[in-house]
Every structure is written in structure tokens, then in C-alpha cells.
N, C-alpha and C positions, 0 to 999 in steps of 0.2 A: 282677698278677704271674703269670708262667707257672709251671707246676708240673712238676717232674721226678719220675718215678715209678721206683723201683728196688726192686721187691718182694723180690728175692733177698737184699737186705741185712737184711730183717726178722728173720730167724733170728739173725743175727750180733748185731744190736742188742739183741734181747730175751733172748738166751741166751748172754751172754758166758761164755768159758772162764774157769776159775779153779780154786781148790782143789777137788778132788774131781770136776771135770769129766772125762768120759771123753775120752781122746785119740782124735780123729777118725781119725788115721792108723792107730792100733791097731784101731779098729773096722773100717776098710777092709782091713786086713791079713789078716783071717780069710777073706776072699772069694778064691776060686781062679781067677776069670776076670773079664774086663772086665764092668763093671756101670755103666750110664749113670746110674742113680739115685744112685750114690755118686760119680760122676765118675771112676771107675776105668777107665782106658783100656788098661792092660797090667799083667799080673802075671807076674813072673819068680820064680825059685826063692827068692831072698832079698830081692827088692826089688819096688817097684811104681811105676807112673806114673799120676798122676791130675791132673785139672783143679784149678787153684787156685779155691776157691769165691768168692774176692773178687779177681779178676784185675786186673792193671795194664793188660793188653791181651788181645785175643783170642789164644788159643794159650798163655797162661801156665800152665805145668805145674809140679807138684811131683813129685819123685822121692825116695822114702824107703825105708829098710829095712823089711821086713815085721815085724821085731822092734823093741821099744821100746828104742832106743839113743840116748843123748843126745850122746855124745862120738865124733865121727867118727874121731878118732885111735885109739880103742880098739876099732874094728870089727875083726872077724877078717878075714884076707886074703880068704877066700871071699866074705864079705858085702860088703866094700869093692869087690872086683872086680865083683860082680854089680850093686852100686849104680852104679858108674861106667859099666858096659855099658849100664845103663838110661838114664843121663844121655845117653850118646852116641846111643842109640836116640831119645830124646826130641828131641835137637837135630836129628837127621836128619829126623824126622817134621815138626817145626815148620818147618824150612827148606824141605822139599818142599811142604808144604801152603800156607804163608803167604808164602814168598819174602821174608822180612824183610830190611831193609838191614843189620841187626846183631842181636845178642842179648846180653842180660845173663844170665849163668850164675853162680850163687853160693849161698852158705849164710850164714845169720845164726846164729852160734853163741852161745847165751846170750841172756837177756832184755835185757841192756844193749846187745847188738848188734842188737836188734830182732826176735829170734825170737819168733813168736807161739806156738810149741810148743817151748819150750827143751829139754824132756826127750826129744824124739824128732827126731833130726837129719833134715834134708831139704834137697834142692837145688832152687832155683828156676831154671826156664828161661823167660825172658821175651823174646818177639820184640819188636824195636824197628824203627821206620822213621824216616827223616829227617823232621823236623817233626811227630813224633807227640805232642809235648807241646802242651797248649793251656791256655786260661784256666780251664777248668772246675774242676780241683782247687784252684786258687788262690782263685777267687771263690766257687764253690759247694760246695767240699769234696766233689765227686762226680767220678766217672770216667764216660766215655762209651765203651761197647763197641760194635763194629761188627756183632756177630752174637750170636745167642742161644747160651747155654751148650750146649744140646743139639746145635746145629749144630757147635760147636767139638768136642764129644765125638765125634760121628760122623766128622768129617774126620780127626781125629787117630787114632782107633781103626782106621779103615779103612787109613790110611797105615802104621801100625805092623804091621798084618796083612800088608800088601803087602811091607814091608821084611823081615819074618820069612820070607815065602815065597820071597824072592829074585827076585820079578818086577821 
């Protein structure tokens, strides 16, 4: 039998989130600039863009408020505007870096909807390509990514800096 090795999943399997677990989004929100160790690619006044630690595809990003807010409909106008500006920035960066055929952009609101962090709303930006589904999730319950997370971080962070500078 061939072996598949996914060491980045170890932390997720051995340290599942639950009651009393620190919100990883809140932990990242105190940082004021991009940080590859946290997967944080951009920090705005009220929001942040980071890599999804367990991505569906290379370039899968999370965009979240920097404050612990669970209900998107209750966000202040300033916070909501900043969050949506960061979503737009993330979409542009992913489109420019990866040239996907399409994207899934959305939120899972509440645990019944699949939210892994139901008390801290966040938006997923997931690049998609024609034929990007395969047998691995069905047969092996694994995903295959085309690049290392560090390479994804560098590409997206560089593109966001380029977009912000207007080049």
C-alpha cells in the first residue's frame, strides 16, 4: 500500500477545537502586519486576510473581522465595509495569482451550516478550476494540493502588496 503524508493535518487531528479552545482568528487579529507563521497575508483596520490552514485548493483564503463577531448582520457599517473591501482584495489577488476558472466565495453561518468557528464570522475565497475534483476525497478522505502553504502565502502576500501600491 502506498502512503500519503500530510503533516500539516497533525495539529488539527491532535488539537481539535472545542469548548475553551482559543479562537485562532482572534489570536491572529492582534498582529498588525502580514505574518507567514500565522498564514496572515494582509491586515486592514478592521479585517484580515489569511490562508485557510486546511485548504480545499491552493489559494483558499479566509477573510475575517479583527474583532470576535459571530453575526455578520450585526457588524457595524465600518467593520462590514472593511470586511467586504478585504474580500474584494482577496478575490483580486487570487484571480491574479492563480487565474482560476471560477471561485467559491461564501460564509458558513452557525455550526449547523458547517462553520468551524461559529462565533467568529469569516468569508471563504476558494479558487476553482474545471475538473479540479478528483477521487482522493472520496476514496482516501484526503485532499491533494499543488503547492506548499509557504509558497501560497508568498504569492498572495506579494500580490496584495502590489495591488495596494497601485502597480
